[in-house]
C-alpha positions as CSV (number, residue, x, y, z in Angstrom):
1,K,-67.7,21.5,52.9
2,M,-66.8,18.4,50.9
3,R,-67.9,16.9,47.6
4,A,-68.1,13.1,47.1
5,S,-66.6,11.6,43.9
6,A,-66.5,8.4,42.0
7,S,-62.9,7.9,43.0
8,G,-64.0,7.6,46.7
9,L,-62.3,10.8,47.6
10,Q,-64.1,13.7,49.3
11,Y,-63.0,16.9,47.5
12,P,-63.1,20.3,49.3
13,L,-66.0,22.2,47.8
14,S,-64.7,25.3,46.0
15,D,-67.4,28.0,46.3
16,K,-68.4,29.5,43.0
17,K,-68.6,33.3,43.1
18,E,-69.2,34.1,39.5
19,V,-67.3,37.1,38.1
20,K,-68.2,38.0,34.5
21,D,-65.6,39.4,32.1
22,T,-66.3,40.6,28.6
23,Y,-63.6,40.0,25.9
24,H,-64.3,41.5,22.5
25,G,-68.1,41.3,23.1
26,I,-68.0,37.8,24.4
27,E,-68.9,37.1,28.0
28,V,-66.7,34.7,30.1
29,I,-67.5,33.6,33.6
30,D,-64.7,33.1,36.1
31,P,-66.2,31.2,39.1
32,Y,-62.9,30.9,41.0
33,R,-61.7,34.5,40.9
34,W,-61.6,34.6,44.7
35,L,-58.7,32.1,44.7
36,E,-56.5,34.8,43.2
37,D,-56.2,36.4,46.6
38,P,-53.6,34.2,48.5
39,D,-54.1,36.1,51.7
40,S,-57.8,35.8,52.2
41,A,-59.1,33.6,55.0
42,E,-61.2,31.6,52.4
43,T,-58.2,30.8,50.3
44,R,-56.1,29.8,53.2
45,K,-58.9,27.5,54.5
46,W,-59.3,26.0,51.0
47,V,-55.5,25.4,50.8
48,E,-55.4,23.7,54.2
49,A,-58.2,21.3,53.1
50,Q,-56.5,20.5,49.8
51,V,-53.2,19.8,51.6
52,K,-54.9,17.5,54.1
53,L,-56.6,15.6,51.3
54,T,-53.5,15.1,49.2
55,D,-51.2,14.3,52.1
56,G,-53.6,11.7,53.3
57,Y,-53.9,10.1,49.9
58,L,-50.2,10.0,49.3
59,E,-49.6,8.5,52.7
60,K,-52.3,5.8,52.4
61,E,-52.1,4.9,48.7
62,C,-48.5,5.6,47.6
63,S,-46.4,3.8,50.2
64,V,-43.7,3.3,47.6
65,R,-42.7,6.9,48.2
66,S,-40.3,5.9,51.0
67,K,-38.4,3.5,48.7
68,I,-38.2,6.2,46.0
69,K,-36.9,8.7,48.5
70,D,-34.3,6.3,50.1
71,R,-33.0,5.2,46.7
72,Q,-32.7,8.7,45.5
73,L,-30.6,9.7,48.5
74,E,-28.5,6.6,48.1
75,M,-27.8,7.3,44.4
76,Q,-27.4,11.1,44.9
77,N,-24.6,10.6,47.4
78,Y,-21.7,11.2,45.0
79,E,-19.5,14.2,44.3
80,K,-20.9,16.5,41.7
81,F,-18.8,19.2,40.0
82,G,-19.7,22.3,38.0
83,V,-17.5,23.5,35.2
84,P,-14.4,25.2,36.7
85,F,-13.5,28.8,35.6
86,K,-10.6,31.1,36.0
87,R,-10.9,34.7,37.1
88,G,-7.9,36.8,37.8
89,S,-5.1,34.5,39.0
90,M,-7.5,32.1,40.8
91,Y,-9.5,29.1,39.8
92,F,-13.1,28.6,41.0
93,F,-15.6,25.7,40.9
94,F,-18.9,24.6,42.3
95,K,-19.1,21.3,44.1
96,N,-21.6,19.2,46.0
97,N,-20.2,16.5,48.3
98,G,-23.3,14.4,47.6
99,L,-26.3,15.2,49.7
100,Q,-25.7,18.9,50.4
101,N,-28.8,21.0,49.7
102,H,-26.8,23.4,47.6
103,Y,-23.6,23.4,45.6
104,V,-20.7,25.2,47.4
105,L,-18.3,27.7,45.6
106,Y,-14.6,26.9,46.1
107,K,-11.4,28.8,45.1
108,Q,-7.9,27.5,44.6
109,K,-4.6,28.9,43.2
110,E,-3.6,26.1,40.9
111,V,-5.7,24.4,38.3
112,K,-4.8,21.0,39.8
113,S,-4.9,21.3,43.6
114,N,-6.0,19.3,46.6
115,S,-6.3,22.4,48.8
116,A,-9.4,24.3,47.7
117,D,-11.0,26.8,50.1
118,V,-14.7,27.6,50.5
119,L,-15.6,31.0,49.1
120,I,-19.4,30.9,49.4
121,D,-21.4,28.1,51.1
122,P,-25.2,28.7,50.4
123,N,-25.9,25.9,52.9
124,T,-25.1,28.4,55.7
125,F,-27.7,30.9,54.5
126,S,-30.6,29.2,56.3
127,K,-31.1,26.2,58.5
128,D,-33.7,24.5,56.4
129,G,-31.9,25.1,53.0
130,T,-34.7,27.4,51.6
131,A,-32.2,30.2,51.0
132,A,-30.3,29.8,47.8
133,L,-27.5,31.4,45.8
134,G,-28.6,33.4,42.8
135,V,-26.6,35.5,40.3
136,V,-22.8,35.6,40.8
137,K,-20.3,37.8,39.1
138,F,-16.6,38.5,39.9
139,S,-15.1,42.0,39.6
140,D,-12.5,42.4,36.8
141,S,-9.4,41.4,38.8
142,A,-11.5,38.9,41.0
143,K,-10.9,41.1,44.1
144,Y,-14.6,40.9,44.8
145,I,-17.6,38.7,44.0
146,A,-21.1,40.1,43.9
147,Y,-23.6,37.4,44.7
148,G,-27.4,37.1,45.0
149,V,-29.4,35.4,47.8
150,K,-32.9,34.2,47.2
151,M,-35.3,33.2,49.9
152,S,-38.0,30.5,49.9
153,G,-37.8,30.0,46.2
154,S,-38.9,33.6,45.3
155,D,-37.3,35.4,42.4
156,W,-36.6,38.4,44.6
157,T,-32.8,38.7,45.1
158,T,-30.6,40.5,47.6
159,I,-27.1,41.2,46.3
160,K,-24.2,41.1,48.6
161,I,-20.4,41.7,48.0
162,R,-17.7,39.4,49.3
163,S,-13.9,39.9,49.3
164,V,-12.4,36.9,47.5
165,D,-9.1,37.1,49.5
166,D,-10.5,36.9,53.1
167,C,-14.0,35.5,52.2
168,K,-15.7,38.3,54.3
169,D,-18.8,40.3,53.2
170,L,-18.7,44.0,52.8
171,K,-21.5,46.0,54.4
172,D,-23.1,46.6,51.0
173,E,-26.6,45.1,50.5
174,I,-28.8,45.7,47.5
175,Q,-32.5,44.7,47.6
176,W,-35.5,44.4,45.3
177,V,-33.5,42.9,42.5
178,K,-35.2,40.5,40.1
179,F,-34.3,39.2,36.7
180,S,-31.0,41.0,36.8
181,S,-27.5,40.5,35.5
182,I,-24.4,42.1,37.1
183,S,-21.7,43.8,35.1
184,W,-18.6,45.3,36.8
185,V,-16.7,48.5,36.1
186,G,-13.2,47.3,37.1
187,D,-13.3,46.6,40.9
188,E,-15.0,49.8,41.7
189,G,-18.7,49.0,41.2
190,F,-21.3,47.4,39.0
191,F,-24.5,47.8,37.0
192,Y,-27.6,45.9,38.0
193,S,-31.4,46.0,37.4
194,R,-34.0,46.4,40.0
195,Y,-37.7,47.2,40.5
196,P,-39.2,49.8,42.8
197,T,-39.8,48.7,46.3
198,P,-43.3,47.1,46.5
199,K,-45.9,49.6,47.8
200,A,-47.1,47.3,50.6
201,F,-43.6,47.0,51.9
202,S,-42.9,50.7,51.6
203,K,-46.0,51.5,53.6
204,G,-44.7,49.3,56.5
205,D,-47.0,46.3,55.9
206,T,-45.5,43.8,58.4
207,S,-47.5,40.9,56.8
208,F,-45.8,41.4,53.4
209,K,-44.0,38.3,52.3
210,R,-41.6,38.4,49.3
211,G,-42.7,35.8,46.8
212,E,-46.4,35.6,47.8
213,E,-47.5,38.8,46.1
214,T,-49.3,38.6,42.7
215,D,-48.9,42.3,41.6
216,S,-47.8,42.8,38.0
217,L,-44.2,43.9,37.9
218,A,-43.3,47.3,36.3
219,N,-40.6,49.9,36.0
220,Q,-37.5,47.9,36.0
221,S,-34.5,50.3,35.8
222,L,-30.7,50.0,35.4
223,Y,-28.6,51.2,38.4
224,Y,-25.0,51.6,39.3
225,H,-23.7,50.6,42.7
226,K,-20.3,51.9,43.9
227,I,-18.5,49.6,46.4
228,G,-18.7,50.8,50.0
229,T,-21.8,52.9,49.6
230,D,-25.4,52.6,50.7
231,Q,-28.0,51.4,48.2
232,K,-30.0,54.7,48.6
233,D,-27.0,56.4,46.9
234,D,-27.1,54.1,43.9
235,I,-27.5,56.0,40.6
236,M,-30.4,55.2,38.2
237,V,-28.5,55.3,34.9
238,F,-31.3,54.2,32.6
239,K,-35.1,53.8,32.7
240,P,-36.9,52.3,29.7
241,S,-39.6,54.5,28.1
242,D,-42.2,51.7,28.6
243,S,-43.0,50.6,32.2
244,K,-43.3,46.9,31.1
245,W,-39.9,46.7,29.3
246,M,-37.0,45.0,31.0
247,V,-33.4,46.3,30.9
248,S,-29.9,45.1,31.6
249,G,-26.4,46.5,31.2
250,E,-23.1,44.9,30.0
251,V,-19.7,46.6,30.2
252,T,-17.5,45.8,27.1
253,H,-14.3,43.9,27.5
254,D,-12.2,47.0,27.1
255,G,-14.3,48.8,29.8
256,E,-15.0,51.7,27.4
257,K,-18.7,51.3,26.7
258,L,-21.8,50.2,28.5
259,L,-24.2,48.2,26.3
260,I,-27.8,48.5,27.3
261,Y,-30.2,45.7,26.3
262,I,-34.0,46.3,26.4
263,S,-36.5,43.5,26.0
264,D,-40.3,43.6,26.0
265,S,-41.0,39.9,26.4
266,C,-39.4,36.5,26.5
267,D,-38.9,36.5,22.8
268,P,-35.2,36.3,21.6
269,V,-35.2,40.0,20.5
270,N,-33.8,43.2,22.1
271,R,-33.0,46.8,21.5
272,L,-29.4,47.7,21.7
273,Y,-28.2,51.1,23.1
274,H,-24.7,52.1,24.2
275,S,-23.0,54.9,26.2
276,D,-19.3,56.0,26.4
277,L,-18.0,55.1,29.9
278,T,-14.7,57.0,29.4
279,K,-16.8,60.2,29.6
280,W,-18.7,59.2,32.7
281,D,-17.8,60.3,36.2
282,Q,-19.7,57.5,38.0
283,K,-21.6,60.2,39.9
284,G,-24.4,61.3,37.7
285,P,-26.4,60.3,34.6
286,L,-24.7,58.6,31.7
287,P,-23.3,60.7,28.9
288,E,-25.2,60.4,25.6
289,V,-27.1,57.1,25.1
290,V,-26.8,56.1,21.5
291,K,-29.7,54.0,20.1
292,A,-27.9,51.6,17.9
293,V,-30.9,49.3,17.4
294,D,-34.2,50.9,18.3
295,N,-36.7,48.0,17.5
296,F,-37.5,44.5,18.5
297,D,-36.8,42.9,15.2
298,A,-33.9,40.6,16.3
299,Q,-31.5,39.6,19.1
300,Y,-28.1,41.1,19.6
301,D,-25.6,39.4,22.0
302,Y,-22.2,41.0,22.6
303,I,-19.3,38.6,22.1
304,H,-16.1,40.9,22.0
305,N,-14.7,44.0,20.5
306,V,-11.4,45.4,19.3
307,G,-11.8,49.2,19.4
308,N,-15.0,50.0,17.6
309,E,-15.0,46.7,15.7
310,Y,-17.7,44.6,17.5
311,Y,-18.6,41.0,17.3
312,F,-22.3,40.0,17.9
313,K,-24.4,36.9,17.8
314,T,-27.7,37.8,16.1
315,N,-30.7,36.1,14.6
316,L,-31.6,39.0,12.2
317,N,-32.7,37.2,9.1
318,A,-31.1,34.1,10.6
319,P,-33.5,32.0,12.8
320,C,-30.7,29.7,13.8
321,S,-28.3,32.7,14.6
322,K,-25.0,33.8,13.1
323,V,-21.9,35.8,14.2
324,V,-21.3,39.2,12.6
325,K,-18.6,41.9,12.8
326,L,-19.6,45.6,12.7
327,D,-18.6,49.1,13.5
328,I,-20.7,50.2,16.5
329,T,-20.2,53.9,15.8
330,K,-22.1,53.6,12.5
331,T,-25.7,52.6,11.9
332,I,-26.2,48.9,12.6
333,D,-27.4,47.5,9.3
334,S,-27.0,44.0,7.8
335,K,-25.8,45.7,4.6
336,T,-22.7,47.1,6.4
337,W,-21.7,44.3,8.7
338,T,-19.5,41.3,7.9
339,T,-20.9,37.8,8.5
340,L,-18.1,35.7,10.1
341,V,-20.1,32.6,11.1
342,P,-23.0,32.1,8.7
343,E,-26.3,30.6,9.8
344,R,-26.7,26.9,9.2
345,E,-30.2,25.6,8.4
346,K,-31.7,23.8,11.4
347,V,-28.4,23.9,13.2
348,V,-28.7,26.4,16.1
349,L,-25.8,28.5,17.2
350,E,-26.4,28.5,20.9
351,E,-23.2,30.0,22.3
352,A,-20.4,32.2,21.0
353,D,-17.6,33.4,23.2
354,V,-14.1,34.8,22.8
355,V,-11.1,33.0,24.2
356,N,-7.6,34.5,24.7
357,G,-8.7,37.6,22.7
358,K,-8.1,35.8,19.4
359,Y,-10.5,32.8,19.1
360,L,-14.3,32.3,18.8
361,C,-15.5,29.4,20.8
362,L,-18.8,28.2,19.2
363,V,-21.5,25.7,20.4
364,H,-24.0,24.5,17.8
365,L,-27.0,22.3,18.4
366,E,-27.7,19.9,15.6
367,H,-30.7,17.5,16.0
368,V,-30.6,18.2,19.8
369,K,-26.9,17.3,20.1
370,H,-24.0,19.7,20.8
371,K,-20.9,20.3,18.7
372,L,-18.0,22.5,19.8
373,T,-15.9,24.5,17.3
374,L,-13.0,26.9,17.6
375,M,-12.4,29.6,15.0
376,D,-10.2,32.6,14.6
377,L,-11.7,36.1,14.6
378,N,-11.8,36.1,10.8
379,G,-14.1,33.0,10.8
380,K,-11.5,30.4,9.9
381,V,-11.9,27.0,11.6
382,V,-9.0,26.3,13.9
383,K,-10.3,23.1,15.6
384,D,-13.6,21.2,15.1
385,K,-12.9,17.9,16.8
386,F,-12.9,17.8,20.6
387,E,-12.8,14.8,22.9
388,M,-16.5,14.2,23.7
389,P,-19.2,11.6,22.7
390,E,-21.4,12.1,19.7
391,V,-24.6,12.5,21.8
392,A,-24.0,15.0,24.6
393,C,-25.0,18.2,26.2
394,L,-22.2,20.8,26.8
395,S,-21.5,23.3,29.5
396,L,-18.6,25.7,28.8
397,S,-16.3,28.0,30.8
398,T,-14.3,30.5,28.8
399,H,-12.8,34.0,29.3
400,Y,-11.6,36.5,26.8
401,K,-8.3,37.0,28.7
402,Q,-7.5,33.4,29.1
403,S,-6.4,30.5,26.9
404,E,-8.1,27.7,28.8
405,I,-11.5,26.2,27.8
406,F,-13.2,24.0,30.4
407,Y,-16.1,22.0,29.0
408,K,-18.3,19.4,30.6
409,F,-20.3,16.9,28.6
410,T,-23.3,15.0,30.0
411,S,-26.0,12.8,28.6
412,F,-29.0,10.8,29.7
413,L,-26.6,8.0,30.8
414,Y,-23.4,9.8,31.8
415,P,-23.3,12.1,34.8
416,G,-20.5,14.3,33.5
417,T,-16.9,14.5,32.4
418,I,-15.0,17.8,32.6
419,M,-12.2,18.4,30.0
420,L,-9.6,21.1,29.9
421,Y,-8.4,22.4,26.5
422,D,-5.6,25.0,26.3
423,C,-5.8,27.0,23.0
424,A,-2.2,28.3,23.4
425,K,-0.8,24.7,23.7
426,D,-3.4,22.8,21.7
427,T,-3.6,20.2,24.5
428,T,-6.6,18.4,26.1
429,V,-6.6,16.7,29.5
430,K,-9.4,15.0,31.4
431,F,-10.0,17.2,34.4
432,K,-12.7,15.3,36.3
433,E,-14.9,12.4,35.6
434,T,-18.0,11.7,37.7
435,V,-19.0,8.1,38.7
436,V,-22.3,7.1,40.3
437,K,-22.2,4.0,42.5
438,G,-24.8,1.4,41.7
439,F,-25.4,2.5,38.1
440,D,-23.9,0.8,35.0
441,P,-24.8,2.8,31.9
442,S,-24.1,-0.2,29.7
443,E,-27.3,-1.7,31.0
444,Y,-29.4,1.0,29.4
445,I,-30.4,2.4,26.0
446,A,-30.7,6.1,25.2
447,K,-31.8,6.6,21.5
448,Q,-33.3,9.3,19.4
449,V,-36.3,8.5,17.2
450,F,-38.3,10.7,14.8
451,Y,-42.1,10.5,14.6
452,S,-44.8,12.4,12.6
453,S,-47.1,14.9,14.3
454,K,-50.6,15.6,13.3
455,D,-49.6,17.9,10.4
456,G,-46.8,15.6,9.2
457,T,-44.0,17.5,10.9
458,K,-41.1,15.3,11.9
459,I,-40.5,15.5,15.7
460,P,-37.3,14.2,17.4
461,M,-37.7,12.3,20.7
462,F,-35.2,10.7,23.1
463,V,-36.3,7.4,24.5
464,V,-34.4,6.0,27.5
465,H,-34.9,2.6,29.1
466,D,-33.4,-0.7,30.5
467,K,-32.0,-2.9,27.7
468,S,-34.4,-5.7,28.9
469,I,-37.3,-3.6,27.5
470,K,-38.2,-4.7,24.0
471,P,-40.9,-2.9,22.1
472,D,-43.4,-5.2,20.4
473,E,-45.3,-3.5,17.5
474,K,-47.4,-6.6,16.8
475,K,-48.7,-7.5,20.3
476,G,-48.0,-4.3,22.1
477,A,-46.4,-3.9,25.5
478,S,-47.3,-2.5,28.9
479,H,-44.2,-0.8,30.1
480,P,-44.8,2.2,32.3
481,V,-43.8,5.4,30.5
482,L,-42.9,8.8,31.9
483,L,-43.4,11.3,29.0
484,Y,-41.9,14.7,29.7
485,G,-42.3,17.9,27.7
486,Y,-42.1,21.6,27.6
487,G,-42.5,23.2,24.1
488,G,-42.2,26.9,24.6
489,F,-40.1,30.1,25.0
490,N,-37.4,28.9,22.6
491,I,-36.1,26.5,25.3
492,S,-34.5,23.3,24.1
493,L,-34.7,20.0,26.1
494,K,-31.3,18.5,25.7
495,P,-29.7,15.2,26.9
496,S,-29.1,15.6,30.6
497,F,-28.3,13.3,33.5
498,S,-30.9,12.8,36.2
499,I,-30.9,10.5,39.2
500,S,-34.7,10.6,39.6
501,R,-35.2,9.4,36.0
502,L,-32.7,6.6,36.6
503,V,-34.8,5.5,39.6
504,W,-37.8,5.3,37.3
505,A,-35.9,3.2,34.8
506,Q,-34.1,1.0,37.3
507,H,-36.8,0.2,39.8
508,F,-40.1,0.6,37.9
509,K,-38.6,-0.8,34.7
510,G,-40.0,2.3,33.1
511,V,-39.4,4.1,29.9
512,Y,-38.5,7.8,30.0
513,A,-39.3,9.8,26.8
514,V,-38.6,13.4,25.9
515,P,-40.1,14.7,22.6
516,N,-38.5,18.0,21.3
517,I,-41.8,19.5,20.3
518,R,-42.4,22.8,18.6
519,G,-42.3,26.0,20.7
520,G,-38.8,25.0,21.9
521,G,-35.6,26.2,20.3
522,E,-34.2,22.9,19.1
523,Y,-34.3,24.0,15.4
524,G,-34.1,27.8,15.8
525,N,-36.6,30.6,16.1
526,E,-38.9,29.2,13.3
527,W,-39.4,26.0,15.3
528,H,-40.1,28.2,18.3
529,K,-42.6,30.4,16.4
530,A,-44.4,27.4,15.1
531,G,-45.6,26.7,18.6
532,T,-46.7,30.2,19.7
533,K,-49.8,32.3,19.8
534,L,-52.3,31.1,17.1
535,K,-50.0,28.1,16.5
536,K,-49.9,27.0,20.1
537,Q,-52.1,23.9,19.4
538,N,-49.1,22.5,17.4
539,V,-47.3,22.0,20.7
540,F,-50.2,20.0,22.2
541,D,-50.5,17.9,19.0
542,D,-46.8,17.1,18.9
543,F,-47.0,15.9,22.5
544,Q,-50.1,13.8,22.0
545,Y,-48.6,12.2,18.9
546,A,-45.5,11.3,20.9
547,A,-47.8,9.2,23.1
548,K,-49.4,7.7,20.1
549,Y,-46.0,6.8,18.7
550,L,-45.0,5.1,21.9
551,I,-48.2,3.1,21.8
552,S,-48.0,2.2,18.1
553,S,-44.3,1.3,18.4
554,G,-45.1,-1.3,21.0
555,Y,-43.7,0.3,24.1
556,T,-46.8,0.8,26.1
557,K,-50.6,1.3,26.3
558,A,-52.4,4.6,27.0
559,E,-53.3,3.7,30.6
560,K,-49.6,3.1,31.3
561,I,-48.4,6.6,30.2
562,A,-47.8,9.4,32.8
563,I,-47.2,12.8,31.4
564,W,-45.1,15.4,33.2
565,G,-44.2,19.0,32.6
566,G,-43.5,22.2,34.6
567,S,-44.4,25.9,34.0
568,N,-45.1,26.1,30.3
569,G,-44.9,22.3,30.5
570,G,-47.6,22.4,33.1
571,L,-49.8,24.2,30.6
572,L,-48.8,21.4,28.1
573,T,-49.9,18.5,30.4
574,A,-53.1,20.2,31.6
575,A,-54.2,21.1,28.0
576,C,-53.4,17.5,26.8
577,A,-55.3,16.0,29.7
578,N,-58.3,18.2,28.7
579,Q,-58.0,17.5,25.0
580,A,-57.1,13.8,25.0
581,P,-57.7,12.2,28.4
582,E,-58.0,8.8,26.8
583,L,-54.3,8.9,25.8
584,F,-52.9,9.0,29.4
585,G,-53.2,7.2,32.7
586,C,-51.7,10.1,34.7
587,A,-50.9,13.8,34.3
588,I,-48.5,15.7,36.5
589,T,-49.0,19.4,36.0
590,A,-46.2,21.3,37.8
591,V,-46.3,25.1,38.5
592,G,-48.3,25.6,35.3
593,V,-49.7,28.6,33.5
594,L,-53.3,27.5,33.5
595,D,-55.6,30.6,33.2
596,M,-54.7,31.7,29.8
597,L,-57.1,34.7,29.8
598,R,-55.6,36.4,32.8
599,F,-51.9,35.2,33.1
600,H,-50.6,38.6,31.9
601,K,-52.1,40.4,34.9
602,F,-49.8,38.8,37.5
603,T,-46.1,39.2,38.4
604,I,-44.0,38.9,35.2
605,G,-46.8,37.3,33.2
606,Y,-47.0,40.1,30.6
607,A,-43.6,39.0,29.3
608,W,-45.2,35.7,28.2
609,C,-47.6,37.4,25.7
610,S,-44.8,36.9,23.1
611,D,-45.5,33.1,23.3
612,Y,-49.2,33.0,24.2
613,G,-50.8,36.2,22.9
614,N,-53.0,38.6,24.9
615,A,-56.8,37.9,25.4
616,D,-57.5,41.6,26.2
617,E,-55.8,43.2,23.2
618,N,-56.4,40.8,20.3
619,K,-59.7,39.0,19.5
620,E,-58.0,36.3,17.4
621,E,-55.6,35.5,20.2
622,F,-58.5,35.6,22.8
623,L,-60.4,33.0,20.8
624,A,-57.3,30.8,20.5
625,L,-56.5,31.1,24.2
626,R,-60.0,30.4,25.3
627,K,-59.9,27.2,23.2
628,I,-56.7,25.9,25.0
629,S,-56.9,27.4,28.5
630,P,-56.9,24.6,31.0
631,C,-59.1,26.4,33.5
632,H,-61.8,27.1,30.8
633,N,-61.9,23.7,29.1
634,V,-62.4,21.1,31.8
635,R,-65.0,18.7,30.5
636,K,-67.9,16.9,32.2
637,G,-68.8,13.4,31.2
638,V,-65.4,12.2,30.2
639,Q,-62.9,10.1,32.3
640,Y,-59.8,12.1,33.1
641,P,-56.4,10.5,33.8
642,A,-55.3,10.8,37.4
643,V,-54.1,14.3,37.9
644,L,-51.6,15.7,40.4
645,V,-51.2,19.5,40.2
646,T,-48.1,20.8,42.0
647,T,-47.4,24.3,43.1
648,A,-45.7,26.3,45.8
649,D,-46.7,29.2,48.1
650,H,-43.7,31.4,47.1
651,D,-43.9,31.0,43.4
652,D,-43.8,34.6,42.1
653,R,-43.0,33.5,38.6
654,V,-46.2,31.5,37.9
655,S,-48.5,32.4,40.8
656,P,-50.1,29.4,42.5
657,L,-53.5,30.9,41.7
658,H,-53.3,29.2,38.3
659,S,-53.1,25.8,40.0
660,Y,-55.8,26.6,42.6
661,K,-58.3,27.6,39.9
662,F,-57.5,24.6,37.6
663,I,-57.8,21.9,40.3
664,S,-61.1,23.6,41.5
665,A,-62.5,23.3,38.0
666,L,-61.3,19.7,37.7
667,Q,-62.7,18.6,41.1
668,D,-66.0,20.5,40.6
669,I,-66.7,19.6,37.0
670,A,-65.0,16.2,36.4
671,G,-64.5,15.1,39.9
672,P,-68.0,13.7,40.8
673,E,-67.8,11.1,38.0
674,N,-64.1,10.6,37.7
675,L,-62.8,7.2,38.8
676,R,-59.2,8.5,39.2
677,P,-58.0,11.0,41.8
678,L,-57.7,14.7,41.0
679,L,-55.3,16.3,43.6
680,I,-53.1,19.3,44.2
681,R,-49.7,19.3,46.1
682,I,-49.0,22.7,47.6
683,E,-45.4,23.1,48.9
684,V,-44.5,25.6,51.6
685,K,-41.4,27.9,51.5
686,A,-40.7,27.0,47.9
687,G,-41.1,28.8,44.6
688,H,-41.0,28.1,40.8
689,G,-38.2,25.6,41.2
690,G,-34.9,27.5,40.9
691,G,-32.7,27.1,44.0
692,K,-34.8,24.4,45.5
693,P,-32.8,22.5,48.1
694,L,-32.0,18.9,47.5
695,A,-34.1,17.8,50.5
696,K,-37.2,19.4,49.0
697,Q,-36.4,18.0,45.5
698,V,-36.1,14.5,46.8
699,E,-39.4,14.8,48.7
700,E,-41.2,16.2,45.6
701,I,-39.9,13.5,43.3
702,A,-40.9,10.8,45.8
703,D,-44.5,12.2,45.9
704,V,-44.7,12.7,42.1
705,F,-43.2,9.3,41.1
706,G,-45.1,7.5,43.9
707,F,-48.4,9.0,42.6
708,A,-47.6,8.3,39.0
709,A,-46.5,4.7,39.7
710,K,-49.7,4.1,41.6
711,Q,-51.9,5.4,38.7
712,V,-50.1,3.6,35.8
713,G,-49.6,0.3,37.7
714,A,-45.8,0.5,37.9
715,T,-44.4,-1.8,40.6
716,W,-41.2,-1.4,42.4
717,T,-38.4,-3.9,41.9
718,E,-35.2,-4.1,43.9
């Protein structure tokens, strides 16, 4: 069944099977509940119809996609390097020759060498590139590497162990791992976190596909795996008292203690327990587990220890974080610890590591720009000027046993330079500089501006474009704009290099803008909290006022703005399209959280209640969520911008059901009268985005940019 629309498209008719829910005495109707079952014949038939419609539209109306794809492949074909790191006596680095689907992990004996050997090549995991490398961790002497393999974009991970010397895998294989770190005990074994085997799989359901299930996750536990043994013999060393809590373990640098971190959400807070490994035989339960911090008031990240004197990064009474020194054998109390690196107002301490056993290597974020500092363990500054540009994003590689610091700086216009600083010698050398053929950064501008949001809060925003573009405040201008946002979970959007954004700037003469809206971590936890729960509307206001700034400053007009965001950013663009459709010409809603009344019932969704609230448990939060929920606020009688919702069949982070229900509401309620297309792109053998092969990334960008260009009238120029 199809439904006609003012856009000329025939939308698949989404049957309405009303389900009534009652929240705090208020009835809410959910007409698309049936789309929550991904395996039903009805859902699969609906998906097929939507795929056919979208593919046909993109093929017919967005022919520029082939040019976008070809240009991306041309510009992507350059060597890309990750930050090198040293483990044991060997150096390691990730490299992509240009168009490989995944980066390859190499090893070499000398820091400067032309004879690197492949250690792990994820491109060999699958023929189509849909298997990817996940978590990796070397054993203490770098004799072994434990590495995770993810299939089809799912978060489910299978851990394998490889001998670094001969590059051969051991027989060990650990399954049903998700959201886990790895921490080794010497070269003997490691701690990891896993969930119980899904019931459907345990019962022998041959149709069970990892990544397509929607069941809520529960009962993550901490295990120990001894090298050379079967997973069934692994020891469960710790299980949190609440089934929804998540747990991870970290062995201290001296190998004497296991630190146990417990979190109940995505908030930057954790409980901190520890156990004495010197009294553990690696065969049974841990000895006494000491509850050093038994609340969720703050975050505690281990940095280093000298005996019982421990160094932690914490945000207790410090929204931008600080470094403290404390005796872990005593009650952890801010009255008894020593503050080594005080909190700085609106300057976020993002990273703190120990180098060579005697220096603190610190990365601060100030107005969304990184600064690197080296201190001694008493908090005295040793070096605060490093060779790097003023506006840059840093990636670091350090180790507590080694004197070398590798750091890589990138920005919107620079693909990356890797520097090597040696603390012992106080010397800096340029290790590797990346150059992209056909791109001259001097032809472009990347600047930071500040604008006022609805409540007067000053919001920073990066604006990137060709130097030929001149904003005209008096007459206005009509440059196509790609406005990208996120605004959640304490995540900061920092200057980074992107070929796809350069294609937009180069060939569509487009403006790329990134506002650092509230909900993110750009100015610490207070900035984050100002965009959560009952204050979530601030995030949408900040984003809408970014569009208003670009219009009033003479960059563009409303109909020339395409907004784009993924995951929490998908919620952002969908909510803004509902609230202010007149501000945008196009909205790209990628893998979004869109049913705000039921998100916590699926996969890992309950962990997001720290940002969003919970409609079942709190009436105030229910009322706030109902007001912003994209699925529940589609309006009839208004003209929406063109909308492209994107999702994937193996997204087990944000289930595709959110996208299915939202596009159904859009097509049913707004579709008949809407002049612009309302479509959904559903990708096969892909997930939330992590580990996506280059080939799929290029295809997706071609579709998204081709669609956006068509809707905002951006024309391709060679």
